[in-house]
N, C-alpha and C positions, 0 to 999 in steps of 0.2 A: 847730584841729587842724593839726599840722605835715604838710606834704606829704611822702609817701615818694617815692623815686625811681621806683617803679613807677607811682604815680599821676601824677607829672610826665610820664613817658613816655607814658602813656595820654592825658593832655591834649594833648601835642605831636603824637601820631599820629592824633588824631581828625580824620576827613575835613572836618568843618565848619571846624575851626580851620585846617587846611591851605588851604582855599579862602578863608577870611577873610584869611589871611596873604598870599596871592597878590593879593587885591584890596584890601588894607588902605588904600592911599592914596585909592582912589576912595570906599570905603565910610565911611572915618573922617576926613573932611576936617578936622575940628576938631583932630585929632591930627597933622596934617601936619608940625608942627615938633617933635613929641615924639620925642626920641631918648634912648636910655638907654646909659650907660656901665655895662657889666656887670663887676663886680669878682668874681673867683673864683680858686680854686686851679687851677694847671695840671693837677692830678690829677683835676679835675672837668670836663674838656672835654666829655664826653658830656652831663652835666647842663646845662652852659652852652648847648649846642646845643638841648636841650629847652626851656630858658627862652627862648631866642631865637625858637623856633617859637611858643611859647605867647603871648609878647608881640607877635609879628608878627600873630597872630590878633586881637589887640586894637588893631592899627593902629600899633604902636610899632616904630620901627627901633632895632635893638640893635647896639651897638659891642662887639666882643670883640677884645682886644689881639692875640691870636695869629693873627687873620685880617687884621691890618693889615700890609700889605707894606712900609710905610714905616718901621716900627720895626726897629731893629737886631736881628739874631739873638741876640746876647749883650747882657745888661743892662749899660748904661753910664750916665753922666750924661745923655747924649742921650736914652736911654730914659726916664729919670725926667722930664726936661723935656717930652718928647713926651706922656707919660702925664698929666702935670699939665695940659697944653693940652687933651688929649682929654676929660678929666674936666670941665674948665671949659666946653668948647664944647657938650657934650651937656646937654640940658634936665634929665634926671634921672640919679641914681646909684643903682644897685641892687647890693647885696652879696648874692651867692649864698652863704649861710651853711651850711657843712658842717663836720664835724670837720677836714677837710683845709684849708679856708680859714681856720679858726681857728689853724692851725699855720703858715700862710703868713707869710712876712716882708713880702711886698708888699701883701697885702690890708689889714692895719690902717693901713698908710701911705696907701693910696689912700682909705680911709675918712676919714682925718684931712684929706686934701686936699679931699675932697668936702664934708666938714663946714664947712670954711672957705669954700669956693667956692659951695656950694649952700644950706647951712643945713639945718634940720630938715624943711621941707616938700617938698624935692626929693630926699631921701635915703630909701631904702627898704631894709629887710632882708628877705631871702627865705630863711627856714630850710627846708632840704630834707634829708630822711633822718633818721637817728637821731642828731641833734645832742645832744651830752652836756649834762646839766643844768649842768655847770660852765661850758661855753661859753655856753649860753643865759642863764645868770645874771650874765654880765659886765655890770657897771653901764653901761658906755658903749653897749652894744648896746640897752639899754632906752630910750635917748634918741630912737630913730627909729621910724617906722612899720614895721609888720611885715605881710607877706603871709601869709594863712592860707587853709586849705581848709575851707569850711563847706558841708557837704552838697553837694559837687560844684561849688561856686562859689568862685572866688578872691576873697577879700575883704581889706581893709586894716584892721588894728587900729591905733589911735592909740598913741603912745609910752607904754610902761609898762602897756598894757592887754592882756589876752588875748582879750577879746571883740571879734570882728570887726564893724565897723559899716558900712563903706562898700564897695560893689562895686569891684573893681579897676578896671574900665572908668571908673566915675565919678571915682575918685581920680586916674586918669591924665588924664582930661579936665580936672579942676580944676588939676592940677599943670602941665599943658601951657600954661595961660594965661599 
């Protein structure tokens, strides 16, 4: 099941998740090196913050470009170069897939950089909201693992499958190695 914005907000505002996020490095030492580059549309800033909180509860540090004071305010060649470096230096790449990100000019470019730098095992798609079937059916998106909501638990489905098989925490633990 795709996560709705309301459900993602609920996950991110849950007191246990907030406490886990605050103590994540202590409680999840095996994920100390697990960092995520979060690719998203600038129109989805609120959703990006929710994802950052949810993953923080899993012990994951999340990089969001607009929170990076070293990036230029206006997109330039330097911005592109810096984003390539950030994608490469983070352990995992997560595309926050919404109808907005599907229309973005930067998001597909970032996914291409991640695919080359990370490969399939360190690249995840996280569909949130009412993503159109046209967007979900794009062949290239089916190449990667997808995060799903299964009975209140975030799980990861293998590329091309809709059945979620692995708990998100287990997937992140394996990917962080």
